[in-house]
C-alpha positions, -999 to 999 in steps of 0.1 A, spaced: 149 574 139 116 591 146 92 578 172 56 571 166 41 606 159 14 622 180 -17 635 163 -10 671 172 25 683 166 43 715 178 42 743 153 75 761 144 69 798 151 105 811 148 136 804 128 145 767 129 169 759 158 206 755 149 223 722 156 219 716 193 257 716 199 258 752 186 226 763 202 238 790 226 203 798 239 196 763 250 231 759 265 228 792 285 193 781 298 206 747 309 236 763 326 213 785 346 191 756 356 222 736 367 234 766 388 199 767 403 200 730 412 233 736 430 216 764 449 187 740 458 213 716 472 229 743 493 194 752 506 185 716 513 217 710 532 210 742 552 174 732 559 183 697 570 211 709 593 189 736 609 159 714 613 178 686 631 194 711 655 162 730 663 136 701 666 132 666 677 140 639 651 103 634 644 95 670 640 126 676 619 115 648 595 81 664 592 97 698 583 119 681 557 89 662 542 61 687 545 69 703 511 57 671 493 21 675 506 13 708 489 33 698 459 12 666 455 -20 686 460 -11 712 434 8 693 407 -23 682 388 -35 718 386 0 727 375 -4 703 346 -36 721 335 -18 754 338 11 741 317 -11 729 289 -32 761 289 -9 791 295 23 805 281 52 783 294 78 811 298 53 833 317 44 805 341 80 797 348 90 833 353 62 838 378 73 806 395 110 817 398 99 852 410 77 836 437 106 815 449 129 846 450 103 865 470 96 836 494 133 832 502 139 869 504 111 874 529 122 843 549 158 853 550 148 887 563 125 872 590 153 848 600 178 876 604 152 896 625 150 866 649 114 856 642 102 822 652 125 797 634 100 769 632 73 791 616 99 803 590 109 768 581 74 755 578 63 786 557 92 782 533 86 745 528 48 749 522 53 778 498 80 760 479 58 729 476 29 749 463 51 768 437 67 736 426 34 719 421 19 748 401 49 757 379 69 724 377 48 708 350 53 739 328 91 737 333 90 701 321 75 711 288 98 740 279 126 720 262 99 706 239 94 742 227 131 750 222 146 721 202 138 697 174 124 664 185 155 646 173 176 666 199 154 659 229 174 629 241 207 649 238 193 679 257 179 655 283 214 639 287 230 673 291 204 684 317 207 652 337 245 651 337 246 688 348 220 681 375 240 653 390 272 674 389 253 702 406 242 680 434 276 665 438 293 699 440 264 716 458 266 694 488 300 704 501 293 740 492 261 738 513 281 724 542 303 755 540 275 781 536 255 768 565 284 776 588 275 813 582 239 806 591 207 794 574 199 829 562 229 827 539 217 794 525 184 810 516 200 840 500 224 818 480 194 798 466 174 829 459 203 843 438 203 812 416 165 814 411 170 850 401 196 839 376 171 815 360 145 843 360 168 867 341 177 840 315 141 832 309 132 868 305 161 880 284 176 849 266 150 822 261 125 825 233 103 796 224 106 783 188 78 758 188 42 764 199 25 735 216 -12 730 210 -30 746 239 -58 731 259 -92 749 256 -102 773 283 -127 751 301 -134 743 337 -104 729 355 -123 697 364 -130 692 327 -94 698 318 -82 673 344 -108 648 331 -95 653 295 -59 645 307 -71 613 324 -91 604 293 -60 608 271 -40 585 294 -68 559 295 -72 560 257 -35 559 248 -20 525 257 15 538 249 12 567 274 -4 544 300 23 518 298 50 544 297 36 561 328 34 528 347 70 520 337 83 553 350 63 551 382 76 516 390 112 526 388 114 548 419 91 524 438 120 499 440 151 521 437 144 548 463 138 526 494 170 507 487 190 539 482 176 558 511 172 531 537 189 499 525 223 514 521 222 531 555 211 498 572 238 478 555 265 502 565 252 504 601 246 467 606 281 459 592 297 485 614 317 500 585 315 536 598 295 565 584 322 573 558 310 544 538 276 562 534 296 589 516 315 564 495 282 548 484 267 581 475 298 592 456 299 559 438 263 562 427 268 598 416 299 591 395 282 560 380 251 581 371 272 608 355 290 582 334 257 566 325 242 600 315 272 608 293 269 574 277 232 578 271 238 611 254 266 598 233 250 565 221 213 568 212 199 550 181 165 534 177 140 518 201 152 537 231 123 529 254 127 491 249 164 493 254 160 514 285 138 488 302 162 461 291 191 480 307 171 485 339 168 447 343 205 449 352 197 477 377 177 451 397 209 430 400 227 461 414 200 467 439 203 431 451 241 435 455 237 466 477 225 445 506 254 420 506 275 421 537 305 431 516 321 464 508 329 453 473 293 442 468 281 476 480 305 495 457 298 473 427 260 474 433 259 512 436 281 516 405 257 494 385 226 512 398 242 545 390 253 537 355 220 521 345 200 548 361 220 575 344 218 560 309 182 548 311 168 580 325 183 600 296 167 578 271 134 576 289 130 613 296 139 622 260 115 596 247 87 608 270 89 642 255 85 628 220 59 602 227 33 621 247 9 643 227 21 679 230 -14 691 239 -13 669 270 24 670 279 19 691 310 -10 671 324 7 637 318 40 651 333 20 661 364 5 626 367 40 611 365 52 635 392 22 627 414 31 590 411 66 597 424 53 619 453 28 593 464 42 559 456 78 564 468 70 575 504 45 546 506 70 519 497 99 531 519 81 520 552 73 486 535 110 482 528 118 489 565 91 464 577 105 437 554 140 443 568 127 439 603 110 406 594 139 392 575 173 409 568 188 436 546 201 413 520 168 394 517 149 426 513 172 442 488 172 410 468 134 409 468 132 445 456 160 440 430 143 409 416 109 426 415 126 455 397 142 432 371 110 412 365 89 443 361 113 460 337 115 427 317 78 428 314 78 463 301 107 456 277 86 428 260 54 448 260 42 452 224 36 489 228 71 496 241 88 473 216 73 492 187 84 527 199 113 539 179 
């Protein structure tokens, strides 16, 4: 059940990990991350609520999206840092930076300093820190567990992440009633919890091969050379990038337009989001429970069905909306568990940080670019025509990846 091995493998530098279901260190770390993601949701709710009440719609949207710009600029450099430096140290510095930023911002907020300046500063600082430390965080699990357990841990992490967001949203709505300063403090405390766990509980068991200390430009070029020279990595990256290109516009714009144009009431937006979240949790649990061989190929086969769900979302029918969101959620949950675990096993450990950063950059750049295109197509045709086009394109693309010789051979 092993995937095609990379040329350079992680080196075991501590006692072999216990069976993952009895691995308390990994479980405590994942719990801390899940709590932190709930804190992020509390902060995001508070930020959105505050921005729309302080600024015009256009400026509020800029405040909510400005974090992506420094994150996109910094993420490739974060990949170099991840492949070159100690992962725990980079993550601890990242969590500490977030705690400091939120602590200072909450203090300034309570002192009555200019609200707009505080919001912009927090968003820019968070984007910078995420870009520089995020790739390292995505390599940590590879250093904690055996490769055969990567899919299982990925399933736990994604199930917990979806639960954290599902529960964090109503909590954020309660906390913001006390003021945005409390939202920042709540998020800061969750980052502090992760920092403590990283410092006192987590100890890496596998050492990844480290990139040589060379100029950053050379290190970046080495990462691109690896992607160009490895057809498996290249196809896998293209497949991952393509998923959000079609899914995110339908989820973020298509559902809202369908509910609005059908005059169903805003409550159906909540119903659709809850349906997707529950379906994704079910799919993540299923992906963790049932694994087996050839997971990349089976993932793309499963995502062919997701295209059908995307098409159904645009139908002028409440039943179509619920069934479509359920299908999108279940397939997204199950396939993402298999693909993320396989990604950790397939990419050469010496380039894992840099390749992860390229994947993240694709999400940051491609998704915002395709969302306006979706809106323009709706204006030129209709919601159902546009969701059908995006759904069929998704199904066709995933079918192509499923029959790709490189993907078919990956075990």
